[in-house]
C-alpha positions in Angstrom: 69.7 54.4 242.2 66.4 55.9 242.1 64.6 56.9 245.2 61.2 55.3 245.8 58.6 58.1 245.6 57.2 57.9 249.1 54.5 60.7 248.2 53.0 58.9 245.3 52.8 55.7 247.1 50.9 57.7 250.1 48.7 59.4 247.6 48.0 56.0 246.1 47.1 54.4 249.4 44.9 57.4 250.3 43.1 57.1 246.8 42.6 53.4 247.3 41.1 54.0 250.8 38.7 56.5 249.4 37.6 54.3 246.6 37.1 51.2 248.8 34.7 53.5 251.0 31.8 53.1 248.1 32.3 49.2 248.4 30.4 47.2 250.8 30.1 43.8 251.9 26.2 42.2 251.5 26.2 42.0 255.1 24.3 39.4 257.3 20.9 41.1 257.4 18.5 38.1 257.2 16.1 36.7 259.7 17.8 35.3 262.8 14.8 33.2 263.6 13.7 31.2 260.8 12.0 28.0 260.7 15.5 26.1 261.0 16.4 28.0 264.2 17.5 26.1 267.3 14.5 27.1 269.2 12.1 24.9 266.9 13.6 21.5 267.9 15.7 22.2 271.3 14.2 23.6 274.4 15.7 27.0 274.8 14.8 28.6 278.1 14.6 32.6 278.4 17.6 32.7 280.2 19.6 30.8 277.6 17.9 32.4 274.6 18.9 35.8 276.3 22.4 34.9 276.5 22.3 33.8 272.9 20.8 36.7 271.5 23.2 39.0 273.3 26.4 37.2 272.9 26.3 34.7 270.2 23.7 35.6 267.5 25.7 38.4 265.7 28.1 35.9 264.7 26.4 32.8 264.7 22.9 33.6 263.1 21.5 35.0 259.8 21.2 38.4 261.3 23.9 40.8 262.7 23.3 44.1 264.5 26.1 46.0 262.8 27.9 48.9 264.7 28.5 52.2 263.0 31.9 51.6 262.3 31.2 48.5 260.1 30.4 51.2 257.3 34.2 52.3 257.2 36.4 50.1 255.0 38.4 47.9 255.3 36.8 47.3 258.7 33.5 46.3 257.2 35.4 43.7 255.2 36.9 42.3 258.1 33.7 42.0 260.2 31.9 40.6 257.2 34.7 37.8 256.9 34.5 37.4 260.7 30.7 36.9 260.7 30.9 34.4 257.7 33.5 32.2 259.4 31.3 32.3 262.7 28.3 31.1 260.8 30.4 28.4 258.9 31.3 26.8 262.5 27.8 27.5 263.9 24.6 28.9 262.6 21.8 29.0 265.1 19.5 30.2 262.4 20.3 27.0 260.3 20.7 24.5 263.1 17.8 22.3 262.2 19.2 21.7 258.9 22.3 20.1 260.5 22.6 16.2 260.5 21.9 14.6 263.9 25.4 13.8 264.7 26.4 17.5 263.8 23.8 19.0 266.1 24.9 17.0 268.9 28.6 18.0 268.3 27.6 21.6 268.1 25.9 21.6 271.4 28.9 20.0 272.9 31.4 22.5 271.3 29.3 25.4 272.8 30.0 24.0 276.2 33.4 23.4 275.7 34.2 26.9 273.7 32.4 28.9 276.7 34.1 26.6 279.5 37.3 27.6 277.9 36.7 31.1 277.6 37.0 30.8 273.7 33.6 32.1 273.2 32.4 34.7 273.0 35.7 36.0 271.4 37.8 38.3 273.7 38.2 40.8 270.5 34.1 41.1 270.6 33.8 41.5 274.1 36.5 44.2 274.1 34.4 46.6 272.0 30.8 44.8 273.1 31.2 44.9 276.8 27.5 43.7 277.3 28.3 40.3 275.4 30.8 39.3 278.0 29.5 36.5 279.9 29.4 36.3 283.9 30.5 33.0 285.5 26.6 32.7 286.1 25.7 33.2 282.5 28.7 30.8 281.5 27.3 27.8 283.9 23.6 28.4 282.5 25.0 27.9 278.9 27.3 25.2 279.6 24.8 23.2 281.5 22.0 23.8 278.9 24.0 22.7 276.0 25.4 19.7 277.8 22.0 18.5 278.8 20.6 19.1 275.4 23.8 17.3 273.7 22.9 14.3 276.2 19.4 14.2 274.9 20.2 13.5 271.4 21.0 10.0 270.7 23.1 9.1 267.7 22.1 5.8 266.0 25.0 3.4 265.8 24.5 3.4 262.0 25.3 7.1 261.8 28.3 7.1 264.3 31.0 6.9 261.7 29.0 9.1 259.3 30.7 12.5 258.3 28.9 15.6 260.1 
């Protein structure tokens, strides 16, 4: 029985790690506040906007402030996937493109996710401590999103429509 050449496998892995350092994801470097941004349709007080920009916009807008370690692969690929996944669920920069039912639902989800301590994600707050929400900030965000969701009336004809 042949022995597995662990040295060759190790050299191969090192070569792959070096090569992927030259491959970088496109990144999320657009404008966060576009004409479709949530602030153009929904009343967003400064206190809420500060929370959104500090704790939410990196993963839920068209602009991410990348940390230095995002240039190290495969970390950069992981962050890119994470940001794209966050934008797929909710993109504040594209909020005004959502159908009315989805707008209401996303505002309700914000309150729910924050109330259940699911957002911002603990992995994110672990590294970015300034994004961790205090109880006061959580209450501000929850109350704002619930109040804004309550202002949106979904016509009966659209209630069964897909978001």
